[in-house]
N, C-alpha and C positions, 0 to 999 in steps of 0.2 A: 516453632511448630504451633504454639498456641495462637500466634497471630494468623497463621495460615488457616487454622481451623475456624477461627472467628470470622475471617474473611469469607470462607466457604459458606458458613451459615448465613452471613449477610447476603451473599449472592442468592442463596436459596429463598430467603425471605423476599428479596427483590423480585424473583421470578413468580412467587406466589401472589404478591401484590399486583404484579403486572397481569397475571392470568385473571384475577378478580376484576381488575379494571377493564380488561378485554371483554369479559362477559357483560359487564354493565354497559359498555359502549355499544356492543352488538344489539343489546335490547333497545338502547336509545336510537340506534340507526333504523332498526325495524319499525319503531314507533314513527319515525320520520317518513318511512317509505309507505306506510299504510295510506296516508292521504293521496299519495301518487296513484295508488291503485284505484282509489275512489274517483280521482280526477279523470283518469283514463276511461273509467266506466261511464261517468257522466257525459263525457264528450261523445261517446258512441250512442248511449241509450239511457236517458234520464229515468225512464220507468224501471229499467233493470236495477238502477242504483237504489231506488226506494225499496225494491224487494230485497236487495242485499243488506240494507240497514235492518230490515225486519229479521232476516236470517241470522245476522251477526248478533243481534240482541238476544235472540232465542238461544243461540248456541254459545254465547259468550261465557255464561256462568259455568256451563258444563266443561267447556274447554279450559277455562281458567282453573277450575277445580282439578282437572286431570293434570294440567301443567304444574300446578303448585305441588301436587302429590308426587309427580315424577321428579320434579326438581329437588324436592326434599330428599329423595332417595339418591338420585344421581349426583346431586351436588356434593354429597359426602364423599363420593368417589373422586370426582375431579371437576372443578368449575368449568373447564373448557369443554368437557363432554356434555355437561348439563346445558351449557349455552348452545352448543351445536344442535342438540336435540330440540331445544326451544326454538331456534331459528328454523329448523326443518319443519317443525309443527306449524309455525306461523305461515310459512310459504305454502305448504301443502293445503292448509285450511283455506287460505285466501284463494288459491288456485281452484280448489274444489267448489267454493261458493260461486266463483265467476263462471266456471263451465256449467254448473247446474242451472244457474239463472239464465244464461244465454240459450241453453238447450230448451228450457221452458218457453222462452220467448219465441223461438223458432217454431215450436210445436203449436203454440196458441194462435199464431198468425194464420190468416186464410191462405188456402192453397193458391188463390188467384193473385197473391202478392207479386209485385213486379220482380223481374229477375235481378235488378240492381239492388233491391233490398235484401234478397237472399244472399247475394254476393257480399254485401256489407256485413251480414251476420257471420258469414263464413270467415271473412277476414278478421272479424272481431275475435272469433275463437283462436285464430292463428296468433293474433296480437296478445291474447291472454297467455299463450305459451311463451311468447317473447318476454312478457312481464315476469312470468315465473322464472324464466331463464336468467333474467337480470337480477331478480331477488336472490336466486340461488347463488349466483356469482358474488353478489354483494356480501351475503352472509359468510361465504366460504373464503373470501379473499382478505377478511380482516385478520390482522396478526397482532403480535404483542406491541408492534410499533405504534398501533393506534392508541395504546394506553398511555403514551407519553403525554405530559402536560402540554396544553396548547402553547405555541410560541417557543418551545424548547428547540434550540438550534440542532440541526442534524449535520453530521459529517458529510463532506462532499463525496459522492459516489455511493452513498448508502441507499438512495432511492432507486427502485428498480425501474427499468425502462424496457418495454417490449420491443424487440427487434428481430428481424429474420436473420438467420445465419446463412451466408451465401453457401449454396450447394446443398441446402437441406429441403428445398421445395419438392424435388422429386421423391426424396425419402418420405416426406410427410404425405404426399399424395398416395404413395404405395401403401403407407400405413393405413390411410383412410379406407382404401379399397379392401385391404385385408380385414378391417374391422366391420366392413359392410356399412360404412357410414353414408347414409343418404344426406346427412347434414354436412356442410363444408366446414370441417374443423382442422386446425393445424397446430402441432405442438410448437410452443414458443420457447426461446431461451431467455434467460434473465441475467442482467449484469450484476445483480446482487440478490441475496436471499431474502431481503426485506421488501415487501410489496408496498405500493403506494397506499397511503391511508385515504379513507373516504371522509370528506369534510361535510359538515352539516349543510353547507350551501350547495349540495349536489343538485337538488331539484331545480333551483334557479339556473344553475349552469346548464342543465339539460335543456331547459326551455330556451335560454339565450342562444345556445348553439343551434337549436332547431330553427329558431327564427332566422339565424344567419344563413341557414341552408335553404330557406324558402319553403319549408314544410308547413309552417304555421304563420299566422299573422300576428305581429306584436300588438295590434290594436284589439285583438279578440282575447280577452282574459280567460274565456272559457274553453278555448281551443287547446288541444294537446296533440303532441306528435303521435302519429300512428305509423307503424312499420307496414309497408306494403310490398309484397313479393310479386315481381313480374315473372314472366316466363323464363328469363335467363339470369336474373340476379336479384339480390335483396337490395331494397332501398330503405335503410333504417336510419333513425336519428343518431347523431354522435352523442354519446353519453359519458365521455371521459373514461374513467377506469371501470365503469359499469357496463359499457356497451361493447358489442363486437366491433372489431376494427376492420374496415372495408379495405381490401386490397385486390384489385382486379375483379375476378369473379368469385373470390373466396372470402369467407368471413373468418377472421382470425380471432379465436377466443382463447381464454386461459384454460390450461389443462384441468385445473381444479374446478371448472364449472361442469364437469361430467356428473352423471348420476352417481350417487353414493353406493349404489348396489354393486358396482364393479370393485372387487378387492384390490386390483392393481391401482385403480384411481385413488382408493382410500389410502393405500400405502404411500403414494406420491404426495397426497395432501399432508399426511403425517410427517413425512420427511421435510416438506417445506415448512411446516409449523416448527419442527425442531430447529431447522436452520434459522428461522426468524427469532426463536427464543435465544439461541446462542448469540445472534447478532445483537440482542439487547444488551448483553454483557459488554460487548466491545464498544458500546457508545461512550462509556465513561473512560477517560484516559487513565484514571487511577486503576480501574478494574482491568484495563488492558495491560497496564504495566505489571499488575499483580499476577495476571495470567502468564505473562512472559517469565516472571521470576519463578513461578511455580514450575513451569516447564523446564527452566534452566536448572533448578535445584532438585528436580525429581530424582536424578541419579544418586547424588550424595550431597549432604548439607555443606554449604560453603564451597561448592564446586567452582573451579576456575575455567571450565571449558569455554572455548570461543565459539560463537555462532557466526557463521560466515554469511555475509550478504553479497550476492553475486556482483562483482565489479566495483563496489563502492566502499564498503566498510565491513568490519568484523566486530562483534561484541564479545566482551568477556564479563563475567559476573563475579563480583566480590561481595560476599555476605548478602547475596540476593540483589545487589544493586547493579544494573547494567551499565557498562562503560563502553562507549562506542569508539573504536579506533578506525580512522580513515586510512585506507591503503594508498601508499604513494603511487604516483603515476608510473614510475619505472618498474613496478611489479605488475606484469600483465596476467599472470595466472597464479593466484595465491595458493591454490590447492597443490600446485606442483613444486612449491618451495621445498628445498631439501635441507633438513636440519641435521647437522653433524656436530660431534664434539670438536672443539678447536684443536688445531695442530699444536698450539702452545700449551705448555704445562707449567706447573709451579713446583718449586723445590724450596724447602725451608732453608733460609740462609742465616737468619739471626733471630734471637729472642731477646726482647727488651723487658727487664723486670725480674723480680724475685718475690716469692711469697713468704714474707716474714711477719706480716701483721697479725696472723692468727695461727701460725704453725711453729712447732718447736723441733729442735734436733734435726734440722733439715739441711745442714751444710757440712760437707765432709771434704777432705783433701786426699787425693789419690797419689800414689807414688809416681804416676805419669806426669805430675805437675798440673793436674786438672782439679778444679773445684767442682763438686757435684751438688746441685741444688735443683729445685723444681719451681715451676709456675704453670698454672693452668693444667693442661694434660701433658706437658712436655717436661722431661728431665734433662737438664742442661749439663753438659760436661765442658766447662770453660777453662781453657789453658791460660793461666794467669800471666804467663810471660809472652807467649806467642799471640795472645789475644785472638784465639780461634775458638769456635764452638762446635761441639757435636751434640746430637740430640737423640734421646731414646723416646720413641713416640708410639709405643704399643698400648698405652693406656687409653681407655675409651671415655674417661671422665677425669675430673680434677684429681691430681695426686695430693694425698694428705700426709703421708709419712714416708720416711726413708731411713735406711740403716745400712751400714757397711759390714761385709763379712770379715772374719778374722784374716782371711787371705788377702785383703785389700784389693781384690779384683771383682768379686761378686757383689752385687747390690740387690737388696730387697726393697720394693716400693709398693705401697698400698694406695688404693683410690677410693673415692666415694662411689655410691651406687649410681646416682643420677637417674634420669628418666629419658625415655625416647620421645619422639615428636608427638606420640599419642598420649603421653603422660604415664606410660607404664614404667615401673621401676626396673632398672637394669641390675645385673648381678655384679657386685664388687668382688675383687680378688686381690691377691698379692702376686706380683711378678718378681721372680728371681732371674737376673740377667747378668751377662758378662759385660763389664764396663770397657773392655778392650775391643770387643767385636760388636757390641750392642745386640747380641743375640739372646733371645729369651730362652732360659734354661728350664725353668719350671713355672707353672701357674698354680698357685696354691689357693684352695678354698673356694673355687668358683661355685656359687650357689649355696654356700654355707653361711657367709657373713651377711648381716643385715645393715642396710643404710650405708655402710662404708667401713673402711679400715682406719682406725684411729692411731694405733701404735704398733710397731714391729721391732723385734730384736733377735739377733742370732746368739746362740750359745757360744761360749769361748772355751770352756774346759775340754770339750770334745771336738774342737776345731770347726765349730759351726755346723754340727750335725742336725741340730734342732732349730726351729723357728717359732718364736712366741708371737701371737697375734691377739690384739684386743679390738673388737669391732665397735660400731657406734650404735648398737641396739640399746634398748632401755636397761638391760641387765649387764651391758658391757661384757659380753662373753669372752673369757680368757681361754685360749686354745693353744696347744703345743703340737707342732707338725714335724714329721720326719721329712727333711728336705729332699733326700735322695729318692724316697719312695712316694712322696707326695701323699702321705697317709696321716690322718689326724691321730695323734698319740693320746691326747687327753683334752677335756674341756670342762669348764666350770663357770657358773655365774659369778662375776666379781663383785659388782656393786651397782646400785642405781645412780650413784653420783658420777660426775665427770671423772674420767681417767686420763691423766696427762702424759704419763711415761711408764714404760715397762723395761726391765732389764733382767738378764740372767746373772747370777753370781759368777764372776769370772773364774772362780775356783771350784764351783760345784753346779753342774747343770740341773740339779734337782731343786735348786733354790731360785725362786723368782720373786722380784719385788715390783709392786705397782704403787703409784702415788697419784693423787689428784685432789679433788675437793674434800678438804678436812679429813684426809686419811692417808696412812701408809700401811700397806698390807705386805706381809711376809708369807710367801707361799712355798709349800713343800710338796713336790711331786713324787709319789711312790706307788708303784704297781698300777699306773694309770689313774690314780686318784689324787686329788688336791686336798691339802689341809691348809687352813689360813690362820695366821696370827696377826692381830692388829697392833700397830705401834702404840705404846702408852705414853701420853704426853705428861701425865702426872702433874707436878707442880707448875709446869710451864704452860703458858697461854697457847691454846690450840689455834693455829692459824687457819684462815679461811681456805687457803690453797697451799698445797705442797707442789711447787712448780717443777722441780727437777731433783735428781739425785745422782751420785756416783759412788763407786767403791774405792776406799783408800787402800794403800799397800798393806795395811794391817788387817784388811777384811771388814773394817767398819763401814757403815753406810752414812754418807753425808748428804743431807737434803737442804735445798734452798726453798724458802717459803715466801708468802706474800707479805710477811712482816719485816722482810729484809734480813732474816737470820739464816745462819748456816747451823743446822742441828746435826750433832754426831750421835748415831744410834748404835747400841750394842746389846748383846745378850746379857741377861742378869737372872739370878735365881728368882723364883716366884715369891711374891710377897704373900705369905700364908695368911697374915692378918687381914689383908685386903681381899685377896682372891679365894681364901679358904683352903682347906686341906686338899691335897691332890693336884694343886695347881702346878703347871709346868713352867719352864723358863719362859721369859717374856723379852720383848724388845722394847727398850726404854731409851730415853734421851740421856746421853752421857755428858754432852757439852753443848752449850749454846754460844755462838759467836755472832755478834752484831756486825753485819757486813755492809749493807747498803740502806739508803733511804728508798722506801718503796720495795717492790718485789725483787727477789733474786730469780732471774729468768733462766740462767744457765750456769752450769758448773762443768769444768773441763780439767781433767788430770794431765799432768806433764810427767815426763820421765824424771825419776828421782823423787817422786812423791809430792812435788809442788802442785798447787791448785790455782785455777783461774775461775773467777766469778764475774758475772755480768749483771749490772744493776738496771732497774727499770727507770725509776724517777730520777736518779742521780746520773744516769747514763755513763757510769764508771765501769772500767775493767780493772780488777784488782788481782794482783799475783800474791798468793799465800804460800807460806812455807808448809812443810809436812805437818807441823804442829799448829797450823792455822794462825801464824803470825803474819800480818801484812808486810809485804816487801816492796812492791811497786804498784803504782796505779796511774791511770790516765782517763781522760774524759773525752768522749766522742762528741762532735758538733751537734748542736741541738736540731739542726735541720734534718738529720738522719734518724732521729728518734732514739728509742731506748735499745739496749743490747738484747737481742733475741737469742742468739746462739754464737758459739766460738768454735773455730776449727784451728788446730795447731798445724802450722806449716813446718816449722822447725822450732828449735828452742827459743828463738827470738821472734820470728815473724808469725803473725796471726791473721786469720780471716774472721771477720765479724759480720754476722747477719743482724740487721736492725729491724725494728718494728715499722719503719717507714719504707720497707721494701728496698733496702740498699745493702750491698755487700762491700765492706771496707777491707782494705789491706794495709798492714803497717806493723810498727813495733812500738814499744813503750817509749823509746827514746825519740824516734822520728815522727811519731804520730800516725794517723790513719787517713787514707784517701779512698774515695769511692771508686770501685772498679765496675760495679753494677748498680744501676739506679732505675727507678720506675715510679709509676703513679701508685697511689695508695687507696684510690676510690674509683668508682665507676667512671668510665671515659666515654665521650661522644664526639668531641671535636677532633678532626684530622684534616690536614692540608699539606700538600707537597709544593715545593718551590718550582716556579716555572722554568728555571734554567740550571739550578744547582741540585746536588744530591743531598738535600736536607728536607726535613719535614717538621711540622709542628703538631703538638697534641695538647689537649686540655680536657679537664674532667671535673668531677665533683669535689676533688681534693683542693680546688682553687689553684692548682699548679698549671702554668703554661710552660711547656718544655719544647726546646728546639733541638732536634736530633740530627746527627750526621750519619747518612746511610753507608758511606764508604768506610769511615773510621769506627762506626758502631759505638758512638759515644754521645753523651749529652753535651751540647755546646753551651746552653744556658737554661736556667729555669727561674721563673719568677712566680710569686704568689699574689693573686689578686684579692680584692675584697669580696667579690662574688665568684661563683664557679662558672667556668666557660663551657659552652655546649657546641659551638661551631666556630669555624675559622676559614679564612681564605687569604692567599697571597695576592698582592697587587701584581699585575702583569709585568711591571718594571722590576719587581723582585726586591725592592728596597724596604717595603713595609708589609705588615700582615695585620689584618683586622680580626678581632675575636669577639663573638657575640656571647653575652652573659645571661644569667638566669633571671635578671631583674628587668630586662628590656634595655639595659645599657650595653653599649659596645665601645671597644677601645681599639686604637690603632697603635701598634708597637713598631719601633724602629728595629730593624733586623740585626744591626750591629751592636747597638747599646742596650737593647731590650727595654728601652724607656717608652713610656706612654707619650705619644706626640699629639694625639687627638682622641676625643671621646664625645659620645652623644647618647641620647636616650630616646627610644621610640616605644611608647606605651609602657605598661607596667607588668607585662608578662614576658616569659622567657623567649629568647630568640632561638630559632631552629636552623637557620641557614644564612650564610654570608656568601655573596657571589659577585665578583667583579666582572664587568663586561670585557670582551676580548681585547679592546684597545685601552682598557683601564680608565675610561672617561666616566663610567658610572659604577656605583656600588648598589646592589640590591640586598635588602635586609628582610628576611622572612621571619615573621613573628607568630607567636601563639595567639595574638589578638586578631588573627585572620587577615592581616594586612601585609602587603609587601611595600616597604619604604624604599624609594629610589633617591640616590644622592649623586650630585655632580662631584667629580673628583678632579682636583687641580693640584698644582705644585708638587708633581710627582708622588701623589698619594698622601700628601700631608695636609690638605685642606678639603673639607667636605661641606657642601651646602645642599639643603633639601631641594629636590627637583619635583617630586610628586609622590603619590601614594596609589597603589593598585588596590582597589576595593571591589570585591566580587565573590571571594571565597566564603563559604558558609562554615568552614572549620579552620583549624590552625594549619599554617603552612608547614609542609614537611620537606619538600625539595623544590629546587628551581634551577633552570639553565638559561643561558643567553644564546641567541642565534649568532651565527658567525659574523653577520654584519653589525651586531651590537644594537639592533633596533627592536628586537622582540624578546619576550620571555615566555618560557613554558614553565608551569608550576603545578605541583601536586599538593593536596591538602589531606587532612586527617579523615575526611569523609569520602576519599577516593575520587576527588574531582581532578580533571585535567583542564586547565584554563590557559589561554594564550593572551598575551598583552602586547599592545603596540606602545612601546615606551616613547618613541620619537613623536608620536601623536598626542602625548600627554597622558601616558599610563592608561590608555583606553583598552577596555576589555573587548576582545575580538569575539563577537557572538557566533560567527560562522567558523567553526573549527575546521571545516573542510578545507578552507583556504590555507591552512597551516600544514597540510599533510606533506608537502614537498619542501618544507623549510629545513635548512641545514643548521645544526646546533653545534656551537663551539665546544660544549661539553655535554655529557649525557649522564646525569645523576638521578633524574626522575625515575622512580620505580614503576610508574604507570606511563605507558606509551606504546605505540604500535611496534617500535623496533626492539622492545624488551619484553613483550608480552609473554614470550615463552619461558621466562625465568621463573614464573610462578608455578609452584608445584601443585599437583592434583590434591584437592581437599584442604588446602591451606587457607587461612583467612588473611585479611588485609594487613595484619601486623607481622606476618611471618618473614617478610623481607624488610630489613632495616635500612639498607643502603645498597647502592650499586654504583659502579664507575666504569665508563667506557675508556679503553686505552686511547692514547693520542693517535695511534695508527688506525684507529677505528676497525680493528680486527677482532677484538675480544671484549667481553664485558665481565667484570668481576662482581659477585653478589655476596653480601653479608646477610645471613639469615638468623632466625631466632633459635636455631638448634645447634649452635656452636660450629657451624660449617661455613667454609668459604667455597664458593662455586665459581667455575670459569666456563663461560659460554662463548660460543662464536657470536660475532656481531655482524649484522642484526640477527635476532632470534625471535621472529614474530609469530611462531606457531606454538600452540600449547604442547607441553611435555617435551620441550627441547632438551636434548642430551647435554650433559656437562661433565667436567672433571670436578670431583668433590674432594675437599681437603679438610682434615681434622687437626686439632691442636689447641683450639680455644676450649675453655671450660665453662664458658658463659655465652649469652647471646652476643653475636658479633655485631657491633654497633656501627662500624664504618669501614670502608675500603677505599684505597686511593692508589693510582699508579704514579710512579716517579715521572719526571719530565721526559725521560728517554724510553719509558716503558720497559726498562731493564729489571725493575723490581715492582712488586705490589706490597702494599702495607695494609695489614688488617688489624683492627682494634677490638679487643674484647671489652665487655661491659664490666661485670663484677669481678672477672678474673684479673683485672688491671694489667693485662698482658698486651704487648704489641708484637706481632709477628711480621718479620720481613721475609717475603718470598721472592726467590729469583725466578724470573720468567725465562724458560728455556724452550727452544724449538720454535719454528715458524713455518707457515705455509707459503704458497706462492700467490701473488696478487693481493690487491686490497679488497676491502669489504664490498665495494661497488662491483668489482669483477666477480667476486664470489656470489653476490646476489643475482647478477645477470645469468651466471652459469647454472645457478640452482633452480631457476624458473623453468628449465626444460626437463627436469628430472623429477621422479616421484620421491616422496618423503619416506624414509625408512622407519621402522619401528624404533622409537627412542630408547636408548640404552644408556644408563648412567654408569659412569666409571669412577 
């Protein structure tokens, strides 16, 4: 907005400067015209000229004084007004002097003077009127264009040319008769609002043209053209833009040469001046573009509305920058295109990943044989034997915590608040739902919690009547809710430090324990009020974090801390010496057991009183007896990270969630294998195999993973030295290339996962890898603004540099090959769409119009005519991270910045195209890709480290070309998102 205001002020200053220059130029023009008056007068009567000199000298001081006084007053009002009055004064004064002198001359001559002399004087008076007429037109026809510096180029078509409009002659003649015009005048039309400027060489032009007409002799320097009226027509010299134009028996003059006394004429002159001033702004291309941007963004900042240009192109604006999209030849009527949601829909099929890196107590085992865990906004129920998934998807943002009801059927889950697309915070809540039917039973605390829900727990003594919740506010509010009535029973501020866990005492629902950073609190609830007692560490070292706790069969509390210890807490009588008289009982450490190196992240009780502990740094799982004597232990592989949580399947088999987002299944004797795996950091690279049901992913965790979409498992995973950001399979399907963050890219063998080739292009991160349809070329898009082209030989195992595409002014974001493998379409970070002729040596195609009918083997560019409708109203250029057209060319999937996946029909070239919208991700969706058969769509989250596999269901009739042809004959409905 500041830029817009500054530009508007600059435009106003330009207008003021031009007005001032206009005034000065008018004065200069009048000074040049005064010798013409004198020259005309000398040619007729030299004696009258001498008298004129005497009168001008006597009146000059008075006139100049009056003019200076008037201009001082009027100039403060407006320079154009002062100049107009100045020019009128000069013309009227000159005309008055001429007529008075000629009248005196006629009166002083003898009555016996010959008739020819009297006729000459009469004609001289008439010629004086002609001169006044020319002066008036000269002064009134000057516009702001005249203020342009000499030699400045003018755009073609801006000079005005007088011409008669066919069919207007009779109209003009009628108008002249109505106005009582004895003078032959006709209204003219103009091809532009800018009038022709009058150059200083006007006098010489007048004389030269008159000589050519034969009115004067070029050998007589003192002669001047004189207008002579005959009985039936005017014979007047041609004077360029200052003279009337002779046509037949009529004199065509400009409308603004009328007398200023007529209000209608004045209004027309002012309108023409305004048009001329406006035209001054459109001379500069930068000002013209700015005006277009202002018009386009007048409705709402960042508007993406398209501006239709009849028959050729349509413009869309991104952050004020116009982007021209050329309409393909097969679209005959763009306005009649019909945009509808696609017949295809998406259904969530599989979720890859688990959130263990920053969440605790988020893995439970149900009697149905299903493991319950969450990632992103989805709670997954994974049957560990049947290897099937069900999904609870009622949460609107990332799930943060989970707990199981004592009946082993109901589940409570809490989420973060999150924000909407406008940045406004959403309301977090707790969902209580049925794990067998996936039906939401209660929604607890909507509008009560701040930022999110950090921990939840059901009461056990009363069969889960109450639910305890701790939110993520600064005070970490502790609240207890009646689950059946959805009523808050009590609430209290717990602490300003982080709270990591909360639980009811299994034997007494009025006792609640919380732990977290440097604290263990014992809460008692009575009559809706909380009382708090802090655990006393006494002689023991106070750990930085109390990570977890459980209740033993004897009622004691066992905590695991960041020092690797298991502390046993119990009630004891108050130490009167330390706490003073009246002190009540306290909770103190009864026993310290060294358990692990590093933190103790989880504790799990077994039937019979045994205890399981999971370590951080040592990655060990240890089984302890009821009196905390170690019985068995095992260590999980390093690649899975530390132990985050443990769920008991039976007395032998365990489920283990790890800090590297894996879920392991196994026993102490047989070891553990991964049944769920995922990335642990932000992901961007995604590619699907051209013929098999597999896909590859890579991200900031430096992992490159190959997944099987049919078996829903990880085929292999390698860790590179740098993190990967993009990938693509060679069309022969034997290798895959991965672009890295340092400008280096590697080619991996699909069977062995070994690196078979590598190269480096620049020193900035790579953003896109794309093979040509026949696999003979590889295009590498980089953040150094270049696209590197490689020849591919030996079935994708040998690469040689072919060329480099140089022309983008920002980093490359997306690119696609044409179906013939000769051309590339690319997008950049500054919203450019460029086309390249690779076969001609990576040549930039300047005329983008020639590429409007080109067919593309893939369509991943987010900017283009065929996908213009995917941009939402009011979004900016970063709101869409990726898109992918299906191989059938029927639909296009879009990954946006608001955790959503959209499905549009293809093509969708009109703004506000309707779509199907799908939720599930808890972070910006970074990439989407269809499998080779279009049976599934894969979407990749950024920070949520989640990959969602969607099943594509339903289909319409005909292909995209038939749909486009049929839509051209119907009107577009109001877009409705579903």
